[in-house]
N, C-alpha and C positions, 0 to 999 in steps of 0.2 A: 558124688560121694567123697572123692579125693578133695575137692575143693573145699569141702565143708570140713575135713580132717585137718587140712592144712591151716585153715583159718580160725580154728576151735575157739583161740584166746581171743581175738577179734569180736568173734560173735559171742563169746561170753560177756567182754565188756560192753557190747552194744546191747544185750538184752538188760544188763545190769543199769544202763542209763535211762532204758524205757521204765524198770522198776523203780528207778529213783525218783523219777517224775511221777509214776503213779502211787507211789509211798506219799510223797509230799502233797500232791493234790486229791487223792482218794482215799486211801484206807489209813492213812496216819497224819492227816494235816496238822499243821501249826496251830496255835492258839490265834483266835479272831478277837481276843481283847484288847484294849488299846488303854495306853498308860495316860494316866491325868497328871498334866504338868501344872503347878500352881506358880503364878508369878507374884513378884512382890507387890505388884500393881493390884493384885486381886484377881487377875484373869486366870481363867482355866483352859487350857489347850490340852488337846489329846494328840498321840503319835503312837505309831505302831511299835510292838514290841520286838526285841531283838530277833527271835525266833521267825518273826516275818522277813526279816532282811536276810536272815541265814538260808531261808527257803528260796528266795529269789536267786541267791548265789549258787546254790545246787542246782536249780533248773539250769541256770546258765551253763555251769559247767556240764550238765548231763545233755545238753543240746550239743555243745561243743563235741564231747564224747561221742555221741551218736553220729554226727557228722564225720567225724576223724574215722570212725571204725566202717563207715560205709564206704569211705574212700579208700580205706586199707584193703577190705574186702574186694572192692572192684581192682585195684592195682596189685593184688596179693603180695602186699607187704605186710610185716608184722610189726608194728609199734611197741615200744617197751617204756620209753621215757617219758612222753607225754600222757598216756594212762596213769602212768605211776604218780606224776605231778598233778593231775586232776585229782585223783584218790586222796593224795596228800593235802591238797586245797579243801576237798570237801571234809576231811578230818579237821583241818586247822580252822573252819570257819564255824565249828560247834564249841570252839574254844573261847575262853575270855582272855583278853590281854590285847598286846598291840599288834598281832596278826590277825586274832579272830573276832567274830563278831558276837558269837555266844548264843545261848539258849538260855530257858527258864531253868530255874534251880531244880534239882531232882529232890523226890520226895514230897513234893507238895501237890501232886495230883493233876498238874497241867498235861495238856495234850500233846505238847511238844517232846515229852519223855520218849513216848513211841517213835517220834519222827528221829530223834537223836540215835535210837537204836538202829533205825533203819539206814541212816546215813553211815554208820559205823560199819555196819553189815555189808551194804553195797560197794563201800571203800575198801574192804578187805576183798570183796569178789573181783573187784577191778585190779587190785595187787595181784591176785591170784592169776589173772588174764594176762596181765604183763608178765609175770615169772613165765607161764606157758609160751607166752610169744618169744622170750628170750630163749628158753631151751630149744624151741622148734628152730629158731635162727640158727643157733649153733648146730643142730643137727643137720639144717639144711646145707651149710658150710662144709661140711664133713663130706657130703654126699659128692 
């Protein structure tokens, strides 16, 4: 029980990683539609939408987070920086611009609106777990 208590932040982050994978693959999947690209030559080609690539990034980040948290629990460390960076990149991946990949527009009824909400929620949970680890580290130093 003491090992669970001392690693609660890492456990929350690991569960958040599993929740993120479940969300984008099972209960809030991204759109399966493809964009049509029309070329001047008259050819029509298809490509995946932005939300598909955001899903891929979020899955990779979640796997990295899960593996890191398993190692942290085994070694009894309390990572703060890397989970915060992973949460930041999960959030950034949904934005448009130079850093982010983007998602579909809100309000048009696309499936990925729910995915965006899950990504934001899990990113907040990961940040909370990093804060828990930060304060647990401080408490351990005082002892």
